Residue frames as qw, qx, qy, qz and C-alpha x, y, z in Angstrom:
[[0.469, -0.143, 0.143, 0.860, 1.13, -22.85, -26.27],
 [0.150, 0.883, 0.410, -0.174, -0.24, -19.33, -26.60],
 [0.463, 0.175, 0.216, 0.841, 1.03, -16.83, -29.10],
 [0.069, -0.775, -0.437, 0.451, 0.11, -13.31, -27.89],
 [0.229, -0.217, 0.319, 0.894, 1.42, -11.40, -30.87],
 [0.389, 0.738, 0.505, -0.221, -0.99, -9.17, -32.74],
 [0.836, 0.198, -0.086, -0.505, -1.66, -9.41, -35.58],
 [0.899, -0.142, 0.411, 0.055, -1.07, -13.12, -35.93],
 [0.301, -0.488, 0.606, 0.552, 2.02, -13.95, -37.99],
 [0.445, 0.308, 0.784, 0.303, -0.15, -15.43, -40.70],
 [0.241, 0.899, 0.358, -0.082, -1.78, -12.03, -41.44],
 [0.555, 0.093, 0.179, 0.807, 0.35, -9.97, -43.78],
 [0.016, -0.811, -0.274, 0.517, 0.06, -6.21, -43.20],
 [0.518, 0.794, 0.152, 0.279, 0.22, -3.70, -46.00],
 [0.632, 0.219, -0.185, 0.720, 3.51, -1.81, -46.24],
 [0.029, -0.560, 0.073, -0.825, 2.09, 1.45, -44.87],
 [0.710, -0.584, -0.093, -0.383, 0.62, -0.24, -41.79],
 [0.860, -0.073, -0.342, 0.372, 3.83, -1.94, -40.71],
 [0.312, -0.936, 0.150, -0.064, 5.67, -0.33, -37.84],
 [0.719, 0.421, -0.392, 0.391, 9.40, -0.35, -38.29],
 [0.263, 0.166, -0.554, 0.772, 10.22, 1.69, -35.21],
 [0.394, -0.659, -0.632, -0.107, 7.72, 1.67, -32.39],
 [0.257, -0.083, -0.297, 0.916, 8.03, 5.25, -31.11],
 [0.126, 0.691, 0.566, -0.431, 5.24, 7.62, -30.01],
 [0.405, 0.732, 0.398, 0.376, 3.87, 9.95, -32.66],
 [0.154, -0.987, -0.005, 0.047, 4.84, 13.07, -30.70],
 [0.597, -0.529, 0.417, 0.436, 8.47, 11.96, -30.72],
 [0.576, 0.325, 0.542, 0.518, 8.40, 11.58, -34.51],
 [0.145, 0.921, 0.293, 0.214, 6.89, 15.08, -34.80],
 [0.380, -0.877, 0.184, 0.229, 9.56, 16.67, -32.57],
 [0.651, -0.232, 0.525, 0.497, 12.29, 14.88, -34.50],
 [0.479, 0.597, 0.493, 0.413, 10.87, 16.05, -37.82],
 [0.012, -0.991, -0.106, -0.083, 10.81, 19.69, -36.68],
 [0.529, -0.694, 0.341, 0.349, 14.38, 19.42, -35.41],
 [0.638, 0.077, 0.559, 0.524, 15.59, 18.02, -38.72],
 [0.309, 0.803, 0.389, 0.330, 13.73, 20.74, -40.67],
 [0.243, -0.965, 0.041, 0.089, 15.22, 23.42, -38.42],
 [0.610, -0.475, 0.447, 0.450, 18.74, 22.07, -38.82],
 [0.565, 0.372, 0.536, 0.505, 18.38, 21.93, -42.59],
 [0.108, 0.941, 0.263, 0.182, 17.09, 25.52, -42.60],
 [0.391, -0.864, 0.216, 0.234, 20.04, 26.74, -40.52],
 [0.668, -0.209, 0.527, 0.482, 22.53, 24.84, -42.67],
 [0.476, 0.498, 0.523, 0.502, 21.21, 26.32, -45.91],
 [0.052, -0.963, -0.207, 0.163, 21.04, 29.91, -44.65],
 [0.568, 0.615, -0.088, 0.539, 23.44, 32.33, -46.34],
 [0.545, -0.330, -0.342, 0.691, 26.01, 33.92, -44.02],
 [0.003, 0.968, 0.251, 0.019, 25.25, 37.50, -43.01],
 [0.335, 0.792, -0.260, 0.440, 27.72, 40.37, -43.00],
 [0.459, -0.725, 0.389, -0.335, 28.29, 39.88, -39.26],
 [0.892, -0.240, 0.380, -0.037, 29.17, 36.19, -39.55],
 [0.744, 0.622, -0.213, 0.117, 31.65, 36.40, -42.42],
 [0.848, -0.284, -0.023, 0.446, 35.11, 35.15, -41.62],
 [0.166, -0.866, 0.176, 0.438, 37.86, 37.75, -41.31],
 [0.499, -0.179, 0.647, 0.548, 39.80, 35.96, -44.07],
 [0.388, 0.655, 0.593, 0.261, 37.09, 36.94, -46.57],
 [0.014, -0.984, -0.098, 0.149, 37.55, 40.61, -45.70],
 [0.414, -0.626, 0.464, 0.471, 41.34, 40.36, -46.04],
 [0.542, 0.180, 0.689, 0.446, 41.03, 38.66, -49.43],
 [0.269, 0.855, 0.417, 0.152, 38.85, 41.49, -50.70],
 [0.196, -0.940, 0.115, 0.254, 41.22, 44.14, -49.33],
 [0.486, -0.448, 0.584, 0.471, 44.25, 42.50, -50.99],
 [0.603, 0.460, 0.595, 0.266, 42.60, 42.16, -54.40],
 [0.307, 0.170, 0.299, 0.887, 43.07, 44.60, -57.27],
 [0.189, 0.329, 0.280, -0.882, 41.11, 47.86, -57.12],
 [0.507, 0.534, 0.665, -0.124, 37.68, 47.72, -58.77],
 [0.276, 0.137, 0.507, 0.805, 37.37, 48.83, -62.36],
 [0.230, 0.571, 0.363, -0.700, 35.19, 51.87, -62.98],
 [0.595, 0.685, 0.421, 0.006, 33.23, 52.84, -66.09],
 [0.137, 0.942, -0.230, -0.203, 35.73, 55.62, -66.79],
 [0.398, -0.500, 0.725, 0.256, 38.52, 53.01, -66.99],
 [0.571, 0.208, 0.775, 0.170, 36.66, 50.99, -69.63],
 [0.438, 0.850, 0.264, -0.123, 35.55, 53.90, -71.87],
 [0.687, 0.252, 0.152, 0.664, 38.11, 54.80, -74.56],
 [0.273, -0.475, -0.152, 0.823, 39.61, 58.28, -74.08],
 [0.019, 0.061, 0.456, 0.887, 38.18, 59.55, -77.40],
 [0.311, -0.539, -0.696, -0.357, 34.61, 58.85, -76.28],
 [0.155, -0.290, 0.347, -0.879, 32.82, 61.28, -73.97],
 [0.136, -0.318, -0.916, 0.205, 30.63, 59.60, -71.37],
 [0.212, -0.639, -0.423, -0.606, 27.09, 61.02, -71.21],
 [0.081, 0.051, -0.554, 0.827, 26.37, 63.24, -68.21],
 [0.347, -0.600, -0.644, -0.323, 23.05, 63.08, -66.40],
 [0.043, -0.293, 0.377, -0.878, 21.82, 65.60, -63.87],
 [0.396, -0.489, -0.777, 0.008, 19.57, 64.55, -61.03],
 [0.148, -0.498, 0.130, -0.844, 17.66, 67.34, -59.32],
 [0.354, -0.319, -0.816, 0.328, 16.61, 66.88, -55.75],
 [0.270, -0.709, -0.256, -0.599, 13.71, 68.70, -54.24],
 [0.116, -0.484, 0.548, -0.672, 13.81, 69.98, -50.64],
 [0.824, -0.256, 0.093, -0.496, 11.11, 67.48, -49.62],
 [0.950, 0.108, -0.286, 0.056, 13.36, 64.51, -50.38],
 [0.512, 0.401, -0.494, 0.577, 16.40, 65.86, -48.56],
 [0.270, -0.430, 0.438, -0.742, 14.73, 66.88, -45.29],
 [0.734, -0.214, 0.407, -0.500, 13.51, 64.46, -42.64],
 [0.633, 0.313, -0.689, -0.162, 15.30, 61.48, -44.15],
 [0.656, -0.365, 0.538, -0.384, 14.44, 58.47, -42.05],
 [0.236, 0.320, -0.886, -0.239, 15.95, 55.11, -43.01],
 [0.202, 0.148, 0.915, -0.317, 13.13, 53.39, -41.10],
 [0.045, -0.488, -0.704, -0.514, 10.44, 54.96, -43.28],
 [0.215, -0.777, -0.534, 0.253, 7.72, 57.32, -42.18],
 [0.208, 0.860, 0.133, 0.448, 7.71, 61.10, -42.09],
 [0.493, -0.865, 0.090, -0.011, 9.43, 61.65, -38.74],
 [0.357, 0.699, -0.584, 0.208, 13.17, 62.09, -38.39],
 [0.851, -0.186, -0.453, 0.191, 15.03, 59.36, -36.55],
 [0.054, 0.692, -0.307, 0.651, 15.75, 61.48, -33.48],
 [0.495, -0.146, -0.781, 0.352, 14.96, 59.16, -30.52],
 [0.171, -0.079, 0.327, -0.926, 12.51, 61.69, -29.06],
 [0.173, 0.381, 0.872, -0.254, 9.12, 60.70, -27.64],
 [0.102, -0.248, -0.461, -0.846, 6.39, 61.79, -30.09],
 [0.455, 0.049, 0.385, -0.801, 2.87, 62.85, -29.12],
 [0.235, -0.044, -0.912, -0.333, 0.79, 59.68, -29.56],
 [0.267, 0.238, 0.661, -0.659, -2.22, 60.54, -27.39],
 [0.621, 0.438, 0.273, -0.590, -5.59, 59.55, -28.89],
 [0.442, 0.429, -0.684, -0.390, -3.94, 57.35, -31.55],
 [0.970, -0.130, -0.066, -0.192, -4.79, 53.69, -31.74],
 [0.685, -0.582, 0.405, 0.166, -2.01, 51.60, -30.23],
 [0.810, 0.226, 0.371, 0.394, -0.73, 50.28, -33.57],
 [0.352, 0.845, 0.087, 0.394, -0.37, 53.78, -35.03],
 [0.377, -0.892, 0.234, -0.091, 1.34, 54.96, -31.83],
 [0.802, -0.320, 0.420, 0.278, 3.85, 52.11, -31.96],
 [0.683, 0.510, 0.293, 0.433, 4.52, 52.84, -35.65],
 [0.079, 0.953, -0.035, 0.292, 5.14, 56.51, -34.85],
 [0.579, -0.730, 0.358, 0.063, 7.57, 55.62, -32.04],
 [0.829, 0.014, 0.422, 0.368, 9.38, 53.27, -34.43],
 [0.479, 0.782, 0.159, 0.365, 9.63, 56.11, -36.96],
 [0.170, -0.934, 0.245, -0.196, 11.58, 58.00, -34.29],
 [0.395, 0.566, -0.700, 0.184, 14.11, 55.15, -34.06],
 [0.357, -0.279, 0.757, -0.470, 12.76, 53.14, -31.09],
 [0.474, 0.032, -0.784, -0.399, 11.60, 49.60, -31.87],
 [0.429, -0.305, -0.830, 0.183, 10.44, 48.42, -28.44],
 [0.280, -0.345, 0.182, -0.877, 7.66, 50.23, -26.58],
 [0.087, -0.189, -0.930, 0.302, 5.45, 48.91, -23.79],
 [0.408, -0.355, -0.270, -0.796, 1.71, 49.20, -23.20],
 [0.050, -0.136, -0.864, 0.482, -0.58, 48.67, -20.22],
 [0.198, -0.614, -0.693, -0.321, -4.32, 48.56, -19.66],
 [0.007, 0.317, -0.228, 0.921, -5.31, 51.96, -18.19],
 [0.643, -0.441, -0.276, -0.562, -8.57, 50.54, -16.79],
 [0.334, -0.510, 0.672, -0.420, -6.65, 48.54, -14.18],
 [0.929, 0.027, 0.159, -0.332, -8.02, 45.21, -15.43],
 [0.362, -0.516, 0.733, 0.257, -4.56, 44.02, -16.63],
 [0.827, 0.452, 0.308, -0.132, -5.92, 42.97, -20.02],
 [0.550, -0.197, 0.533, 0.612, -3.49, 42.01, -22.78],
 [0.376, 0.694, -0.097, -0.606, -3.40, 44.13, -25.92],
 [0.684, 0.083, 0.683, 0.241, -3.65, 41.33, -28.49],
 [0.432, 0.622, 0.461, 0.462, -5.02, 43.37, -31.43],
 [0.357, -0.269, -0.138, 0.884, -3.21, 46.70, -31.12],
 [0.046, -0.242, -0.374, -0.894, -5.59, 48.55, -33.44],
 [0.438, -0.604, -0.615, -0.256, -8.48, 47.97, -30.96],
 [0.532, -0.584, -0.349, 0.504, -6.87, 50.13, -28.25],
 [0.177, 0.881, 0.076, 0.433, -6.54, 53.93, -27.86],
 [0.542, 0.040, -0.396, 0.741, -3.62, 55.64, -26.10],
 [0.294, -0.872, -0.321, -0.223, -4.88, 57.80, -23.18],
 [0.403, -0.876, 0.252, 0.084, -1.54, 58.44, -21.44],
 [0.816, 0.430, -0.229, 0.312, 2.11, 58.22, -22.35],
 [0.514, -0.805, 0.266, 0.131, 5.32, 58.22, -20.41],
 [0.301, -0.397, -0.200, 0.844, 7.78, 59.93, -20.73],
 [0.264, 0.780, 0.271, -0.499, 6.40, 63.27, -21.88],
 [0.665, 0.698, 0.206, 0.166, 6.50, 64.52, -25.47],
 [0.302, 0.888, -0.267, 0.223, 9.98, 65.57, -26.66],
 [0.591, -0.641, 0.488, -0.042, 11.91, 63.55, -24.05],
 [0.375, 0.518, -0.754, -0.150, 14.87, 61.53, -25.33],
 [0.876, -0.177, 0.300, -0.335, 13.99, 57.80, -25.05],
 [0.028, 0.427, -0.888, -0.165, 15.67, 54.43, -25.48],
 [0.512, -0.064, -0.795, -0.318, 14.43, 50.91, -26.14],
 [0.466, -0.396, -0.779, 0.140, 11.60, 50.00, -23.74],
 [0.128, -0.122, -0.367, 0.913, 11.35, 53.49, -22.20],
 [0.375, -0.116, -0.250, -0.885, 8.05, 54.37, -23.88],
 [0.062, 0.264, 0.914, -0.303, 5.07, 53.26, -21.77],
 [0.310, -0.168, -0.377, -0.856, 1.64, 53.71, -23.35],
 [0.266, 0.209, 0.778, -0.529, -1.52, 53.47, -21.21],
 [0.262, -0.026, -0.636, -0.725, -4.47, 52.32, -23.33],
 [0.527, 0.196, 0.609, -0.560, -8.18, 51.58, -23.17],
 [0.376, 0.297, 0.826, 0.297, -10.31, 49.57, -25.58],
 [0.105, -0.130, -0.363, -0.917, -12.04, 51.55, -28.33],
 [0.466, -0.507, -0.557, -0.464, -15.50, 52.52, -27.07],
 [0.582, -0.520, -0.492, 0.386, -14.44, 52.77, -23.41],
 [0.140, -0.986, -0.091, 0.016, -14.14, 56.07, -21.56],
 [0.671, 0.397, -0.180, 0.600, -10.86, 57.89, -22.24],
 [0.471, -0.562, -0.355, 0.580, -11.25, 60.13, -19.19],
 [0.133, 0.949, 0.159, -0.237, -11.71, 63.23, -21.33],
 [0.450, -0.463, 0.469, 0.603, -8.29, 62.91, -22.96],
 [0.190, 0.061, 0.724, 0.661, -9.62, 62.22, -26.45]]
């Protein structure tokens, strides 16, 4: 009579070497990532877009908010503060940051490195721009700061939308064709 089990039943394995469920390691890894992802989604706070309409109705039906003027006794005068605004802070306000107004117009990005050019386009309100290797070698632009813009489409001042901006680039140190 042959017993083919390994290890033999007489050998007692340590607790961390015992296999309770005999599944491949990759399956355990996939399962772990799925559980972590589900826990992350379950604990995420709801955004403004995902709030239930009943929450909005409850807020609208509640009493009006109390202001500071309502809580200050009528005999007390609330202090007044004056805030002066300079012309620099009121012009070219861009909620995305940067110095350019959010106007959706194609800026002049020739001779900028690709990262700076993309940042400038984003300052104008466009988040997605495309780039291509101008040398014809179809290289990917992995590190955007290592590439220089030698051509842009559409032309400067043209109204653009998401994905309309196409930047032709060459690696720094390569010939720019006299553009830069």
